[in-house]
ROTORVO-50323 format. One record per atom (N, C-alpha, C): residue in three letters; x, y, z. Coordinates in steps of 0.05 Angstrom, whole numbers, plus 32768, in hexadecimal, padded with zeros to 4 digits. Layout:
BEGIN
ALAXYZ ...
END
This chain:
BEGIN
MET7F4A80F97DAC MET7F44810F7DBE MET7F5A81247DBB VAL7F52813D7DBD VAL7F6681527DC1 VAL7F64815A7DDE ALA7F7481477DEE ALA7F7181467E0C ALA7F7281617E19 LEU7F9F81CB7E1F LEU7F9C81E17E23 LEU7FA881D57E42 ILE803F831D7E1E ILE804183227E3B ILE804383417E3A ALA803C83957E48 ALA804E83AB7E44 ALA806283AA7E5A ALA807B83A37E57 ALA808F83A17E6C ALA809F83BB7E6D SER80AE83C07E82 SER80BC83D97E86 SER80D383DB7E72 CYS80DB83C57E64 CYS80F283C67E52 CYS80E983C97E35 GLY80CF83CF7E30 GLY80C683D47E14 GLY80B683BD7E09 THR80A783C37DF4 THR809683AF7DE8 THR80A6839E7DD4 PRO809B83877DCB PRO80A983777DB7 PRO80AD83857D9D GLU809A83987D96 GLU809E83A77D7D GLU80B783B87D7F GLU80BD83C37D96 GLU80D483D47D9A GLU80ED83C57D9C ARG80EC83AD7DA7 ARG8104839D7DAD ARG80FF83807DA4 PRO80FE837A7D8A PRO80F9835F7D81 PRO810E834B7D8A ASP812783557D8F ASP813C83437D98 ASP813583387DB4 ALA812383457DC3 ALA811C833C7DDE ALA810F83217DDD ALA810683187DC6 ALA80FA82FD7DC5 ALA810E82E77DCA LEU812882ED7DC7 LEU813B82D87DC7 LEU814782D27DE3 GLU814282E37DF6 GLU814C82DF7E11 GLU813682E47E25 PRO813782D77E3D PRO812282DC7E51 PRO812082F97E5A LEU810883017E61 LEU8103831C7E6B LEU811283207E85 ALA811F83387E87 ALA812C833F7EA0 ALA8122835A7EAA LEU8118835B7EC2 LEU810F83747ECE LEU8125837F7EE0 ALA812783997EE0 ALA813B83A67EF0 ALA813883A07F0D PRO814E83987F1B PRO814C83917F37 PRO814183A77F49 SER814583C07F41 SER813C83D67F52 SER811F83DF7F4C PHE811283D17F39 PHE80F783D97F31 PHE80E383D37F48 THR80D583E77F50 THR80C183E47F66 THR80A783F17F5D ILE809183E77F68 ILE807783F17F61 ILE806783F57F7B GLU805B840C7F7F GLU804A84117F96 GLU802E840A7F8F LEU802383F67F9C LEU800883ED7F98 LEU7FF883F07FB2 PRO7FDE83F47FB0 PRO7FCE83F67FC8 PRO7FCE83DC7FD8 PRO7FCA83DE7FF2 PRO7FCA83C58002 PRO7FB483B27FF8 ALA7FBB83987FF8 ALA7FA983847FEF ALA7F9383808004 GLU7F7B83797FFA GLU7F658373800C GLU7F6B8358801A PRO7F6183558032 PRO7F65833B8040 PRO7F5A83258030 ALA7F69830E802E ALA7F6082F7801E ALA7F4882EA802C THR7F3582E1801C THR7F1F82D28026 THR7F2182B5801D ALA7F1F82A3802F ALA7F2282868028 ALA7F0A827E8017 ILE7F1082718000 ILE7EFB82687FEE ILE7EFE824A7FE9 THR7EE9823B7FED THR7EEA821F7FE7 THR7EE2821B7FCA ARG7EF482107FBA ARG7EEF820D7F9E ARG7EEF81EF7F97 ILE7EDC81E77F88 ILE7EDA81CB7F7F ILE7EE881C97F64 ASP7EFA81B67F62 ASP7F0881B27F48 ASP7EF381AB7F33 ALA7EF481B87F1C ALA7EE081B37F07 ALA7EEC81BA7EEC PHE7EE181AD7ED7 PHE7EE981B37EBC PHE7ED181C17EAF LEU7ED581DB7EA9 LEU7EC081EB7E9D LEU7EA681E97EAD GLY7EA881E97EC7 GLY7E9181E87ED9 GLY7E8781CD7EE1 GLU7E9381B77ED5 GLU7E8A819C7EDB GLU7E9D818F7EEE PRO7E9481877F06 PRO7EA6817C7F1B PRO7EB881667F11 ASP7ED181677F1A ASP7EE581537F12 ASP7EE281387F20 ALA7ED881397F39 ALA7EDA81217F4B ALA7ED081077F3E PRO7EB881067F31 PRO7EB080ED7F25 PRO7EC380E37F0F ARG7ECD80F57EFF ARG7EDE80EE7EEA ARG7EFA80E57EF4 ILE7F0480F27F08 ILE7F1E80EA7F14 ILE7F1B80CF7F20 THR7F0580C97F2E THR7F0180AF7F39 THR7F0180997F24 SER7EF3809E7F0E SER7EF2808A7EF8 SER7F0E80877EEC LEU7F1B809C7EE6 LEU7F36809B7EDA LEU7F4A808C7EEC SER7F46808F7F06 SER7F5980827F19 SER7F5380657F1E GLU7F39805E7F1F GLU7F3180447F2A GLU7F2380317F17 ALA7F16803B7F03 ALA7F0780297EF1 ALA7F1A80167EE1 ALA7F127FFD7EDE ALA7F237FEA7ED1 ALA7F267FF17EB3 LEU7F3D7FE97EA8 LEU7F427FEE7E8C LEU7F337FDA7E7B GLU7F247FE47E68 GLU7F147FD37E57 GLU7F207FD07E3B GLY7F277FE67E2E GLY7F327FE57E13 GLY7F487FF97E0F VAL7F5A7FF37DFC VAL7F7080057DF5 VAL7F7280087DD7 GLY7F7480217DCE GLY7F7780267DB1 GLY7F8D803A7DAC ARG7F93803E7D93 ARG7FA980507D8C ARG7FA1806D7D90 GLY7FB2807D7D9B GLY7FAE809A7D9E GLY7FB980A87D85 ARG7FAA80B97D7A ARG7FB280C77D61 ARG7FB880E47D67 GLY7FC980F07D57 GLY7FCF810C7D59 GLY7FE781117D6A GLY7FFA81227D60 GLY801181297D6F GLY802881157D6C ARG803F811D7D75 ARG8057810C7D73 ARG805980F87D8A SER804E80FE7DA1 SER805180ED7DB8 SER804180D37DB5 VAL804980BE7DC4 VAL803B80A57DC5 VAL802380A97DD7 ALA800B80A07DCF ALA7FF380A27DDF ALA7FDF808C7DD7 PHE7FCD80877DEA PHE7FB980727DE5 PHE7F9D807C7DED VAL7F8980747DDF VAL7F6D80797DE7 VAL7F6480617DF6 VAL7F5980657E0E VAL7F51804F7E1F VAL7F3380527E27 THR7F27803B7E2A THR7F0B803A7E34 THR7F0C802B7E4E LEU7EFE80367E63 LEU7EFD80297E7D LEU7EE2801A7E80 ARG7EE280087E93 ARG7ECA7FF67E95 ARG7EB180057E9B ASP7EB2801C7EA8 ASP7E9A802B7EAE ASP7E91803D7E96 GLY7E9F803B7E7F GLY7E98804A7E68 GLY7EA880647E64 THR7EB7806C7E78 THR7EC880837E76 THR7EDE807F7E61 ARG7EE380937E51 ARG7EF980927E3E ARG7F0F80A57E46 GLY7F27809E7E3F GLY7F3E80AE7E46 GLY7F5480AD7E31 TYR7F6780BF7E34 TYR7F7E80C07E22 TYR7F9680BC7E34 PHE7FA480A57E2F PHE7FBB809E7E40 PHE7FD580A67E33 LYS7FE380B87E40 LYS7FFE80C07E36 LYS801280B37E48 PRO8021809F7E3E PRO803380907E4F PRO804D809E7E54 GLU805C80957E68 GLU8078809E7E6B GLU808880957E53 GLN809680A87E47 GLN80A480A37E2E GLN80BD80B47E2C THR80CF80AC7E19 THR80E880BA7E16 THR80E680D47E06 PHE80D080D77DF7 PHE80CC80F07DE8 PHE80C881077DFB SER80DA811B7DF8 SER80DB81307E0C SER80C281417E0E SER80B381447DF9 SER809B81557DFA SER808281447DFF GLY8085812C7E08 GLY806E811B7E0F GLY806D81137E2C SER807381267E3E SER807481207E5A SER8059811C7E67 TYR805481047E71 TYR803B80FF7E7F TYR8039810F7E98 ALA805081137EA6 ALA805081227EBF ALA8048813F7EBA ALA8050814B7EA3 ALA804981667E9D ALA802B81697E99 GLU801E81547E8E GLU800181547E8A GLU7FF381557EA6 ILE7FFD81467EB8 ILE7FF181457ED3 ILE7FF681607EE1 ALA800E816B7EDF ALA801581847EEC ALA8004819B7EE1 ALA8000819B7EC6 ALA7FF081B07EBA ALA7FD381B07EC4 TYR7FC881987EC8 TYR7FAD81957ED3 TYR7FAC81A27EEF HIS7FBF819B7F00 HIS7FBE81A57F1B HIS7FC381C37F1D LEU7FD581CD7F0B LEU7FD981EA7F0A LEU7FBF81F87F01 ASP7FB281EE7EED ASP7F9981F97EE4 ASP7F8481FA7EFB ARG7F8281E57F0A ARG7F6E81E57F1F ARG7F7781F77F36 ALA7F9181F87F3C ALA7F9B820A7F51 ALA7F9582277F4A LEU7F93822E7F30 LEU7F8D82497F28 LEU7F6F824D7F24 GLY7F5F82397F27 GLY7F43823B7F24 GLY7F3982407F08 LEU7F4982377EF4 LEU7F42823C7ED8 LEU7F2E82277ECD GLY7F32820E7ED4 GLY7F2081F97ECB GLY7F1F81F57EAE ARG7F3681F77EA0 ARG7F3781F47E83 ARG7F4681DB7E7A VAL7F5481CE7E8B VAL7F6281B57E85 VAL7F51819D7E8C ALA7F4E818B7E7A ALA7F3D81737E80 ALA7F4981637E98 PRO7F3881567EA8 PRO7F4281477EBE PRO7F5881337EB6 VAL7F6C81317EC7 VAL7F83811F7EC2 VAL7F8B81127EDC VAL7F9380F97ED9 VAL7F9D80EA7EF1 VAL7FB480D87EE8 GLY7FC880D57EFA GLY7FDD80C27EF4 GLY7FD480A67EF9 ARG7FDC80947EE7 ARG7FD480787EEA ARG7FE880657EDD ARG7FEA804D7EE8 ARG7FFB80387EDC ARG7FE980257ECC VAL7FF3801E7EB4 VAL7FE5800C7EA2 VAL7FF87FF57E9B PRO7FEE7FDD7E9B PRO80007FC67E93 PRO800A7FCA7E77 TRP80247FC67E73 TRP80307FC87E59 TRP80247FB37E46 SER801B7F9D7E51 SER800F7F887E41 SER7FF67F917E33 ARG7FE87FA77E3D ARG7FD07FB27E30 ARG7FD77FC67E1B LEU7FEF7FD27E1D LEU7FF67FE87E0B LEU80087FDE7DF4 GLU80197FCB7DFA GLU802D7FC27DE6 GLU80217FB77DCC PRO800B7FA77DCD PRO80007F9D7DB4 PRO7FF67FB37DA2 VAL7FEA7FC87DAE VAL7FDF7FDE7D9E VAL7FF67FED7D90 LEU800A7FF37DA0 LEU802180027D94 LEU80307FF17D80 SER80327FD77D85 SER80407FC57D72 SER80317FC57D57 GLU80177FC67D58 GLU80087FC57D3F GLU80097FDF7D30 HIS80087FF67D3D HIS800580107D30 HIS801F801F7D2D ALA8031801C7D40 ALA804A802C7D3E ALA8061801D7D4D PRO806980057D42 PRO807D7FF57D4F PRO809780037D53 GLU809D80177D42 GLU80B780257D45 GLU80B780377D5E ARG80A0803A7D6B ARG809E804B7D83 ARG809F803A7D9D LEU80A180207D9B LEU80A0800F7DB3 LEU80B680167DC7 ARG80CD801C7DBE ARG80E480227DD0 ARG80E1803D7DDE GLU80CE804D7DD5 GLU80CB80687DE1 GLU80BB80667DFC VAL80AC80517DFF VAL809B804F7E18 VAL80AD80437E2E VAL80AB80507E46 VAL80BA80477E5D VAL80A980337E6D VAL80B3801B7E6F VAL80A580057E7D VAL80B380017E98 GLN80A380007EAD GLN80AE7FFC7EC8 GLN80B57FDF7ECC PRO80C77FD97EE0 PRO80CE7FBD7EE5 PRO80B77FAB7EEB ASP80A17FB57EF5 ASP808A7FA47EFB ASP80787FA07EE3 GLY80807FAA7ECB GLY80717FA67EB3 GLY805B7FBA7EAE THR805A7FD07EBE THR80467FE57EBA THR80537FFD7EAD VAL8042800E7EA3 VAL804A80287E97 VAL803C803E7EA5 ARG804B80517EB0 ARG803F80687EBC ARG8036807C7EA7 GLY8021808B7EAD GLY8018809F7E99 GLY800280B07EA4 ALA7FFA80C37E93 ALA7FE480D67E99 ALA7FCB80CC7E8B LEU7FB680C77E9A LEU7F9C80C07E8E LEU7F8A80D87E8E VAL7F8580E27E76 VAL7F7680FB7E73 VAL7F5980F47E6B TRP7F4681017E78 TRP7F2A80FC7E72 TRP7F2481057E55 TRP7F1780F37E46 TRP7F1180F87E2A TRP7EF9810B7E28 ILE7EFD81227E1C ILE7EE781357E18 ILE7ED6812B7E01 PRO7EBC81257E06 PRO7EAC81177DF2 PRO7EA681297DDA GLU7EA481437DDD GLU7E9D81547DC7 GLU7EB581597DB4 ALA7EAE815E7D9B ALA7EC381677D89 ALA7ECD81837D92 LEU7EE781877D90 LEU7EF481A07D99 LEU7EFE81AF7D81 PRO7EEE81C27D76 PRO7EF681D17D5F PRO7F0D81E47D65 SER7F1E81E87D51 SER7F3481FB7D55 SER7F2982177D54 LEU7F37822A7D62 LEU7F2E82457D63 LEU7F3F82567D50 ASP7F3282607D3B ASP7F4082717D27 ASP7F3E828E7D30 LEU7F5482987D3A LEU7F5382B37D45 LEU7F5682C97D30 GLY7F6582C47D1C GLY7F6A82D87D08 GLY7F8382E97D0E ARG7F8E82F67CFA ARG7FA683067CFD ARG7FA0831F7D0E GLY7FB283247D21 GLY7FB0833B7D32 GLY7F9D83387D4A TRP7F96831F7D51 TRP7F84831B7D67 TRP7F8F83257D81 GLU7FAA83287D83 GLU7FB683307D9D GLU7FAC834B7DA7 ARG7FA0835B7D95 ARG7F9683757D9E ARG7F8083717DB3 TRP7F73835A7DB4 TRP7F5F83547DC8 TRP7F6A83547DE4 ILE7F83834C7DE7 ILE7F9083497E01 ILE7FA6835E7E06 ARG7FA583737DF6 ARG7FB983897DF8 ARG7FAB83A47DF9 LEU7FBB83B77E03 LEU7FB283D37E03 LEU7FBE83E37DEC ASP7FD483D87DDF ASP7FE283E67DCA ASP7FDD83DA7DAF GLY7FC883CB7DAB GLY7FC183C07D91 GLY7FD183A77D8A ALA7FCF83A07D70 ALA7FDD83877D67 ALA7FFB838B7D66 LEU800983757D64 LEU802683757D64 LEU803183737D48 ALA804883807D44 ALA8056837E7D2A ALA805F83617D26 ILE806A83557D3A ILE807383397D3A ILE8066832B7D51 THR805483197D4B THR8046830B7D61 THR805782F47D6C PRO805982F27D86 PRO806782DA7D92 PRO805582C27D93 PHE803C82C57D8B PHE802982AE7D8D PHE802A829E7D73 GLN804282927D6E GLN804782817D57 GLN805E826F7D5F ARG8066825E7D4D ARG807C824B7D52 ARG8094825A7D5C PRO80A282517D71 PRO80B9825F7D7B PRO80CF82657D66 ARG80D582517D55 ARG80EA82567D41 ARG80E2826B7D2D GLU80C9826B7D25 GLU80BF827F7D12 GLU80C0829B7D1F TYR80B8829D7D38 TYR80B882B77D46 TYR80D582C17D49 ALA80E782AF7D51 ALA810382B77D54 ALA810F82C17D3A ALA810882B37D24 ALA811382BC7D0A ALA810882D77D03 LEU80EF82DD7D07 LEU80E382F77D02 LEU80EF830C7D14 ALA80F183067D2E ALA80FB831A7D41 ALA811883217D3D SER8128830E7D33 SER814483127D2E SER814A831E7D13 GLY813683207D02 GLY8139832B7CE7 GLY814483177CD3 THR814482FE7CDA THR814E82E97CC8 THR813C82E67CB0 VAL812282EA7CB4 VAL810E82E97C9F VAL80FE83037CA0 PRO80F3830C7C89 PRO80E483257C8A PRO80C983227C98 ILE80C083387CA5 ILE80A783387CB2 ILE809083387C9D PRO807D83267CA0 PRO806783257C8C PRO8058833F7C8C THR804D83467C75 THR803C835E7C73 THR802283597C82 ARG8016836E7C8C ARG7FFE836C7C9B ARG7FE683627C8A GLY7FE983637C70 GLY7FD3835A7C5F GLY7FD1833C7C5C GLU7FE4832D7C67 GLU7FE383107C64 GLU7FD183037C79 GLY7FBE82F37C70 GLY7FAD82E57C83 GLY7F9582F57C8B PRO7F7F82E87C94 PRO7F6782F77C9D PRO7F6C83057CB7 SER7F61831D7CBA SER7F64832C7CD2 SER7F4F83247CE7 ALA7F5783267D00 ALA7F4483207D15 ALA7F2F83367D17 GLY7F16832F7D1B GLY7F0283437D20 GLY7EFE83467D3E ASP7EE583487D46 ASP7EE083497D63 ASP7EE0832C7D6E PRO7EE683287D87 PRO7EE5830D7D93 PRO7EC983017D8F ASP7EC982E67D8C ASP7EB082D87D86 ASP7E9E82D57D9F ARG7EA882DB7DB7 ARG7E9882DB7DCF ARG7EA382EF7DE3 GLY7E9282F77DF5 GLY7E9A830D7E07 GLY7EB183087E19 ASP7EB682EF7E20 ASP7ECC82E97E32 ASP7EE482DD7E24 ARG7EE582DE7E09 ARG7EFB82D17DFB ARG7F1682DE7E01 ALA7F1682F97E03 ALA7F2F83067E09 ALA7F3A82FE7E24 ALA7F2882FC7E38 ALA7F3082F37E53 ALA7F3A82D77E53 GLU7F2C82C57E43 GLU7F3682AA7E41 GLU7F5282A87E35 LEU7F5782B87E20 LEU7F7182B77E13 LEU7F8682C37E26 SER7F7F82D87E35 SER7F9282E27E49 SER7F9982CD7E5D ASP7F8582BF7E67 ASP7F8A82A97E7A ASP7F9C82947E6E LEU7F97828E7E55 LEU7FA782797E47 LEU7FC482817E46 VAL7FCA829A7E3E VAL7FE582A47E3D VAL7FF382A27E58 LEU7FE582AA7E6D LEU7FF082A97E88 LEU7FF5828C7E91 PHE7FE1827A7E8C PHE7FE4825E7E93 PHE7FFC82527E84 ASP7FFE82577E6A ASP8014824B7E5B ASP802F82557E64 TYR8030826F7E6D TYR8049827A7E77 TYR8051826B7E90 LEU803F82677EA2 LEU8045825A7EBB LEU804C823C7EB6 ALA803D822F7EA5 ALA804282137E9F ALA805A820F7E8C HIS806482257E80 HIS807A82247E6E HIS807382147E55 ASN805B82197E4B ASN8051820B7E34 ASN805B82197E1A THR806F820D7E0D THR807A82197DF5 THR806C820F7DDC ASP805781FE7DDF ASP804C81F07DC8 ASP803081F97DC1 ARG8026820F7DCC ARG800A82167DC8 ARG800582217DAC TRP801782317DA2 TRP801182427D8A TRP801F82377D71 GLY8028821F7D71 GLY803482137D5A GLY802082007D4D GLY802881F57D35 GLY801881E07D28 GLY7FFC81E97D21 ASP7FFA82017D15 ASP7FE0820C7D0D ASP7FCC820E7D24 PHE7FD782147D3C PHE7FC682197D54 PHE7FB482017D5B THR7FBE81E97D56 THR7FAE81D17D5B THR7FA681CE7D78 ASN7FB681DB7D8A ASN7FB081D97DA7 ASN7F9F81F17DB1 LEU7F9482007D9F LEU7F8282177DA6 LEU7F66820F7D9E ARG7F5782047DB0 ARG7F3D81F87DA9 ARG7F2782007DBE THR7F0E81FE7DB5 THR7EF882037DC6 THR7EE781EA7DC9 ARG7ED781E97DDE ARG7EC881D07DE3 ARG7EB181CC7DCF GLU7EA981E17DC2 GLU7E9481E07DAD GLU7E9881F97D9D PRO7E8D81FB7D85 PRO7E9082137D75 PRO7E87822C7D85 GLY7E99823F7D88 GLY7E9382577D97 GLY7E9282537DB5 GLY7E9A823B7DBE GLY7E9982347DDB GLY7EB2823D7DEA PRO7EB482357E03 PRO7ECB823D7E14 PRO7EE5822F7E0B LEU7EFB823D7E10 LEU7F1582317E0A LEU7F1B82197E1C VAL7F2882057E10 VAL7F3181EE7E1E VAL7F5081EE7E1C PHE7F5E81EA7E32 PHE7F7B81EA7E31 PHE7F8581CD7E2D LEU7F9381C87E17 LEU7F9A81AD7E0F LEU7FB881A87E0D ASP7FBF818F7E0F ASP7FDA81857E08 ASP7FF181937E16 HIS7FF881897E2D HIS800D81967E3E HIS802581857E42 GLY802A81727E30 GLY804181607E33 GLY805C816E7E30 ALA805C81867E25 ALA807681947E21 ALA807A81A97E36 CYS806A81AA7E4B CYS806C81BF7E60 CYS808181B87E75 PHE808681CC7E87 PHE809681C87E9F PHE80B281BD7E99 LEU80BF81C77E84 LEU80DA81BE7E7D LEU80ED81C27E95 ARG80FC81AE7E9B ARG810C81AE7EB3 ARG812781BD7EB0 HIS813181BE7E98 HIS814C81C97E94 HIS814E81E77E94 ARG813781F57E92 ARG813882127E90 ARG811E821E7E9A ALA811F82337EA9 ALA8107823F7EB4 ALA80F882517EA1 ARG8106825D7E8E ARG80F982707E7B ARG8106826F7E60 PHE80F682777E4C PHE8100827B7E31 PHE80F882977E27 GLY810882A37E15 GLY810382BD7E0C GLY80E882C07DFE TYR80E182AD7DEE TYR80C782B07DDF TYR80AF82AC7DF2 MET80B3829E7E08 MET809D829C7E1C MET809B82B77E2B ASP80B182C47E31 ASP80B082DE7E3D ASP80A482F27E29 ALA80A982EF7E0F ALA809D83017DFB ALA807F82FE7DFB ARG807482E67DFE ARG805782E27E00 ARG804C82F07E19 LEU805B82EE7E2F LEU805182FC7E47 LEU8052831A7E43 ARG806883257E37 ARG806A83427E32 ARG8053834C7E20 ALA804B833B7E0D ALA803683437DFB ALA801B83467E08 LEU8017833A7E1F LEU7FFE833B7E2D LEU7FFC83547E3F GLN7FE783647E3A GLN7FE3837D7E49 GLN7FC8837F7E57 ARG7FB7836A7E54 ARG7F9D836B7E61 ARG7F9983507E6F PHE7F8C83527E87 PHE7F8B833A7E98 PHE7F6F83387EA5 ARG7F6883207EAC ARG7F50831C7EBD ARG7F59831F7EDA ARG7F4C83317EE8 ARG7F5583377F04 ARG7F55831E7F16 SER7F40830E7F13 SER7F3E82F67F25 SER7F5582E37F1F THR7F5E82E07F06 THR7F7482CF7F00 THR7F8E82D97F0C ILE7F9382F27F0B ILE7FAB82FE7F17 ILE7FAA82FA7F35 ASP7F9382FE7F41 ASP7F9182FA7F5E ASP7F9882DD7F66 THR7F8F82CA7F56 THR7F9582AE7F5C THR7FB282A87F58 ILE7FBE82B37F44 ILE7FDB82AF7F40 ILE7FEB82BB7F57 ARG7FE382D27F60 ARG7FF082DE7F77 ARG7FEF82CB7F90 ALA7FD882BE7F93 ALA7FD482AE7FAB ALA7FE182927FA8 LEU7FE8828A7F90 LEU7FF3826F7F8C LEU800E826C7F9B THR801182567FA9 THR802B82507FB6 THR803482347FAC MET804E82317FAB MET805982177FA3 MET805282017FB7 ASP804F82097FD0 ASP804781F57FE4 ASP802C81EA7FDE ASP801981FC7FD7 ASP7FFE81F37FD1 ASP7FFE81E17FB8 LEU800D81E97FA4 LEU800E81D97F8B LEU801C81BE7F90 ARG803181BF7FA0 ARG803F81A67FA7 ARG802C81927FB5 ALA801C819C7FC7 ALA8009818B7FD5 ALA7FF481807FC2 ARG7FEB81907FAE ARG7FD881857F9A ARG7FE5816F7F8A LEU7FFD81737F81 LEU800B81607F71 LEU801081457F7F MET801581477F99 MET801A812F7FA9 MET8001811E7FAC GLY7FEA812A7FA6 GLY7FD1811A7FA8 GLY7FCC81087F90 ASP7FDC810A7F7B ASP7FD880F97F64 ASP7FE380DD7F6B PRO7FD680C87F60 PRO7FDE80AD7F65 PRO7FFC80A77F5F LEU800780B57F4C LEU802380B17F45 LEU803680C47F53 GLY802C80D47F65 GLY803D80E67F74 GLY804181007F66 ALA805481107F70 ALA8058812B7F66 ALA8062812A7F49 ALA8055813A7F38 ALA805C813A7F1B ALA8072814E7F15 LEU807881607F28 LEU808E81747F25 LEU80A281707F3B ASP80BC81727F35 ASP80D081717F49 ASP80D6818D7F54 GLU80E881907F67 GLU80ED81A97F73 GLU80F981BE7F60 THR810981B57F4D THR811481C87F39 THR80FD81D37F28 GLN80EB81C37F20 GLN80D581CC7F0F GLN80C381DF7F1F LEU80BF81DA7F39 LEU80AF81EC7F49 LEU80BD82067F4D GLU80D782067F50 GLU80E7821F7F52 GLU80E5822F7F39 HIS80E682227F22 HIS80E382307F08 HIS80C7823C7F05 LEU80B3822D7F0E LEU809782377F0D LEU8094824F7F1E GLU80A0824F7F36 GLU809F82667F48 GLU80AD827E7F3B GLU80C3827A7F2D GLU80D182907F20 GLU80BF829C7F0A ARG80B2828B7EFB ARG80A082957EE6 ARG808882A47EF3 ARG807E829A7F09 ARG806882A87F17 ARG807182C47F1F ARG808982C67F29 ARG809482E07F32 ARG809682F37F1A VAL80A282EA7F04 VAL80A582FA7EED VAL808A83037EE1 LEU807782F17EE1 LEU805C82F77ED7 LEU8050830D7EE8 LEU8051830B7F02 LEU804583207F13 LEU8054833A7F11 GLU806E833A7F0D GLU807C83537F09 GLU807383607EEF HIS806E83507EDB HIS8064835C7EC2 HIS804883677EC6 VAL803783597ED3 VAL801C83637ED8 VAL801D837D7EE8 ASP802D837E7EFD ASP802F83967F0E ASP803A83AD7EFE ALA804E83A87EED ALA805983BE7EDD ALA804583C97EC9 THR803583B77EBD THR802183BF7EAA THR800B83CF7EB9 LEU800383C57ED0 LEU7FEE83D37EE0 LEU7FF783EE7EE9 ALA801183F17EF1 ALA801B840B7EFA ALA801C841E7EE3 ALA802284157ECB ALA802484267EB4 ALA8009842D7EA7 ARG7FF6841A7EA8 ARG7FDE841D7E98 ARG7FC5841F7EA9 GLY7FC6841A7EC3 GLY7FAF841D7ED4 GLY7F9A84077ED0 ASP7F82840D7ED7 ASP7F6D83F97ED6 ASP7F6483F07EBA ALA7F6F83FD7EA6 ALA7F6983F57E8B ALA7F7383D97E85 VAL7F8583CE7E96 VAL7F9083B37E91 VAL7F7B839E7E97 TRP7F6783A47EA7 TRP7F54838F7EB0 TRP7F3F838A7E9B LEU7F3C83717E94 LEU7F2683687E83 LEU7F0D83667E94 GLU7EF6836D7E88 GLU7EDD836C7E97 GLU7ED483517E9E ARG7EDA833D7E8D ARG7ED083227E91 ARG7EE683107E9B 
END
């Protein structure tokens, strides 16, 4: 299974060195916006691409473990599991590999649902007996046995992700696709690539490729693709997902050819030691068009609400207070960027879909 930023200080084309340090907005910067309309309470059912989560979450949480197989793809340790009721899942255990955080997978799911995006497959925290996992790992990757964290009671904590049954084709955007989510056209140096490669280009360590290299992006393949990609950039910024645009975009996939985007693989999100990175701020700065409903939901998001959601998982809160503070800082910076872009460009920033 493949279990898914125009600022006041100038664009990345004008200041490529800005990629290397987090975005800083002037403390005195203020924007006059019209009064917000009174909020209307909306009851929203958690769902994945319109399909309710509840039955899948119940199975992932409660159905007995039937079979365990090797999980393929990526550096982290993972297992494919089958439950007695026929449900399949992808179990990412607690492990020492820093980019394989099971807690980050759970937190990304709850953040996605708190924002009403419905793009992350259902995830639940669960304990699995090490005796069911150890034989599989011993057979296929014995050198990885020491990476799995086993609890004193002989269980392994982890994220059990609902297995999406359809094949998930990669989305080939083409060179210069960023113009779909910008008002100023394509970028000279795109931040939507591996961080090290972007930093090397932005710092002048390596020459900027000519625009003739690689196929150019045409029009989006569907009417809402630009809005989906805008949502993805915003979601990744909040989740601190540094791993979306590396590895030949293996984490940029759709549920079917030409279908809706699915947000995959969030084990490297919510890093605790730092709230922001320069290349993540560069991705935010590159984004100049937004879906209005997404921005409204981000404005309404509170860490108290998200904390309450996280506490509902069987393994408890997947984010600690430091991680929540970092998320709130990124939310603030994101909204400052949106407000600055709106003040400068007006309603042209809003995507229709």
